[in-house]
Backbone as numpy.savetxt, mean C-alpha at the origin, in Angstrom:
# Nx Ny Nz CAx CAy CAz Cx Cy Cz
3.49 -25.96 0.64 3.22 -24.58 1.00 2.64 -23.88 -0.22
1.53 -23.14 -0.01 0.89 -22.46 -1.13 1.53 -21.10 -1.38
1.37 -20.64 -2.60 1.94 -19.35 -2.99 1.13 -18.21 -2.37
1.82 -17.21 -1.87 1.17 -16.06 -1.27 0.63 -15.15 -2.37
-0.61 -14.79 -2.26 -1.23 -13.90 -3.23 -1.01 -12.47 -2.77
-0.36 -11.69 -3.62 -0.12 -10.27 -3.35 -1.09 -9.49 -4.23
-1.85 -8.57 -3.65 -2.77 -7.80 -4.48 -2.00 -6.96 -5.49
-2.63 -6.71 -6.62 -2.00 -5.88 -7.66 -1.95 -4.43 -7.21
-1.12 -3.66 -7.87 -1.02 -2.24 -7.55 -2.36 -1.54 -7.83
-3.09 -2.03 -8.80 -4.41 -1.47 -9.10 -5.39 -1.75 -7.96
-5.30 -2.95 -7.37 -6.14 -3.26 -6.22 -5.80 -2.38 -5.03
-4.51 -2.14 -4.82 -4.09 -1.25 -3.74 -4.64 0.15 -3.96
-4.58 0.63 -5.20 -5.09 1.96 -5.52 -6.59 2.05 -5.24
-7.33 1.01 -5.61 -8.78 1.00 -5.37 -9.07 0.99 -3.87
-8.28 0.25 -3.10 -8.47 0.21 -1.65 -8.18 1.57 -1.03
-7.10 2.22 -1.45 -6.76 3.53 -0.91 -7.80 4.57 -1.31
-8.30 4.46 -2.52 -9.34 5.38 -2.98 -10.59 5.22 -2.13
-10.96 3.99 -1.82 -12.14 3.74 -0.99 -11.97 4.28 0.42
-10.80 4.10 0.99 -10.53 4.57 2.35 -10.51 6.08 2.42
-9.88 6.71 1.45 -9.65 8.15 1.52 -10.81 8.99 0.98
-11.58 8.38 0.09 -12.62 9.15 -0.58 -12.10 9.99 -1.73
-10.84 9.78 -2.08 -10.23 10.51 -3.20 -10.96 10.16 -4.50
-11.05 11.12 -5.38 -11.71 10.89 -6.66 -10.93 9.90 -7.50
-9.59 9.98 -7.40 -8.73 9.09 -8.18 -7.43 8.88 -7.42
-6.93 7.65 -7.47 -5.62 7.35 -6.91 -4.79 6.73 -8.02
-3.85 7.51 -8.51 -2.95 7.06 -9.57 -1.77 6.35 -8.91
-1.53 5.12 -9.29 -0.46 4.31 -8.68 0.92 4.92 -8.90
1.04 5.80 -9.89 2.34 6.40 -10.19 2.46 7.85 -9.72
1.47 8.33 -9.00 1.53 9.69 -8.46 2.16 9.64 -7.06
2.91 10.67 -6.74 3.51 10.74 -5.40 2.39 10.76 -4.36
2.49 9.87 -3.37 1.45 9.76 -2.36 1.19 11.10 -1.66
2.23 11.87 -1.45 2.09 13.14 -0.76 1.33 14.18 -1.57
1.14 13.92 -2.85 0.49 14.89 -3.72 -0.85 14.43 -4.27
-1.37 13.32 -3.79 -2.69 12.86 -4.23 -3.73 13.62 -3.41
-4.62 14.32 -4.12 -5.66 15.08 -3.43 -6.50 14.16 -2.57
-6.80 14.61 -1.37 -7.66 13.89 -0.42 -7.02 12.66 0.21
-5.72 12.46 0.04 -5.02 11.36 0.71 -4.00 11.97 1.66
-4.14 11.63 2.94 -3.19 12.12 3.93 -2.64 10.94 4.74
-1.80 11.25 5.71 -1.14 10.19 6.47 -2.14 9.33 7.24
-3.23 9.93 7.72 -4.25 9.13 8.41 -4.91 8.14 7.46
-5.14 8.57 6.22 -5.70 7.67 5.21 -4.76 6.50 4.95
-3.46 6.79 4.89 -2.48 5.73 4.65 -2.47 4.73 5.79
-2.58 5.22 7.02 -2.59 4.31 8.17 -3.89 3.50 8.22
-5.01 4.13 7.86 -6.28 3.41 7.81 -6.22 2.34 6.71
-5.63 2.70 5.57 -5.47 1.72 4.49 -4.60 0.56 4.96
-3.50 0.88 5.66 -2.60 -0.16 6.15 -3.32 -1.10 7.11
-4.11 -0.56 8.01 -4.87 -1.38 8.96 -5.79 -2.34 8.20
-6.49 -1.83 7.20 -7.36 -2.68 6.39 -6.56 -3.74 5.63
-5.41 -3.35 5.11 -4.54 -4.28 4.39 -4.09 -5.40 5.32
-3.67 -5.04 6.54 -3.21 -6.04 7.51 -4.32 -7.02 7.86
-5.54 -6.54 7.94 -6.67 -7.42 8.25 -7.03 -8.32 7.07
-6.92 -7.79 5.87 -7.27 -8.56 4.68 -6.17 -9.55 4.29
-4.93 -9.19 4.57 -3.79 -10.02 4.19 -2.90 -10.27 5.41
-3.41 -10.96 6.43 -2.63 -11.14 7.66 -1.35 -11.95 7.46
-1.26 -12.69 6.38 -0.09 -13.51 6.08 1.06 -12.68 5.50
0.80 -11.41 5.16 1.85 -10.52 4.63 2.31 -9.63 5.77
3.60 -9.68 6.11 4.10 -8.94 7.28 4.28 -7.44 7.03
3.20 -6.78 6.64 3.25 -5.35 6.34 3.04 -4.53 7.61
3.80 -3.45 7.74 3.63 -2.53 8.86 3.96 -1.11 8.39
4.09 -0.21 9.34 4.31 1.20 9.02 5.59 1.43 8.20
6.49 0.46 8.21 7.74 0.63 7.46 7.50 0.76 5.95
6.31 0.36 5.50 5.98 0.55 4.08 6.07 2.02 3.69
5.83 2.89 4.67 5.82 4.33 4.40 7.05 5.02 4.98
8.07 4.24 5.31 9.32 4.82 5.82 9.94 5.67 4.73
10.51 6.76 5.13 11.21 7.65 4.19 10.31 8.11 3.05
9.04 8.33 3.33 8.12 8.80 2.30 8.55 10.20 1.84
8.62 10.37 0.54 8.99 11.66 -0.03 8.27 11.84 -1.36
8.71 12.81 -2.13 8.04 13.11 -3.40 8.19 12.02 -4.45
9.02 11.02 -4.18 9.19 9.93 -5.15 8.43 8.68 -4.73
7.81 8.70 -3.55 7.10 7.52 -3.05 5.70 7.47 -3.65
5.49 6.44 -4.45 4.19 6.22 -5.09 3.59 4.93 -4.56
2.36 4.68 -4.91 1.74 3.41 -4.52 2.47 2.25 -5.19
3.02 2.48 -6.37 3.79 1.42 -7.04 5.04 1.08 -6.22
5.67 2.09 -5.61 6.83 1.85 -4.73 6.39 1.03 -3.51
5.25 1.39 -2.93 4.73 0.64 -1.77 4.44 -0.80 -2.18
3.87 -0.99 -3.36 3.59 -2.34 -3.86 4.89 -3.15 -3.98
5.94 -2.51 -4.51 7.23 -3.19 -4.63 7.77 -3.58 -3.26
7.55 -2.72 -2.26 7.98 -3.04 -0.90 7.20 -4.24 -0.34
5.91 -4.32 -0.66 5.10 -5.45 -0.22 5.59 -6.73 -0.87
5.88 -6.70 -2.16 6.39 -7.87 -2.87 7.72 -8.31 -2.25
8.58 -7.34 -1.91 9.86 -7.67 -1.29 9.66 -8.27 0.10
8.69 -7.79 0.85 8.37 -8.36 2.17 7.99 -9.82 2.05
7.12 -10.09 1.09 6.66 -11.47 0.89 7.82 -12.36 0.49
8.65 -11.87 -0.43 9.80 -12.66 -0.90 10.79 -12.92 0.25
10.98 -11.92 1.11 11.95 -12.03 2.19 11.45 -12.76 3.41
10.12 -12.90 3.52 9.56 -13.51 4.74 9.45 -15.03 4.65
9.48 -15.54 3.44 9.37 -16.99 3.29 7.98 -17.52 3.55
6.96 -16.64 3.51 5.58 -17.11 3.72 5.02 -17.71 2.47
């Protein structure tokens, strides 16, 4: 079985920036406070992520309990935990 490749947090930031059109996406900024990023952008990013990485069981739960402490780095940690827990 081959090792699952998880994109870096920087790659996730670049993907979200491309989807949202935001000037900058800081991986350590609260998602709710990034200019030009809204919930529709997050769902569009998730759809693209699911298509690019179908072997990673990511869904809307990545954004569960989103609050002022939820950053892209937190989402990345959730993705890493999904991969570790899924046995893929």
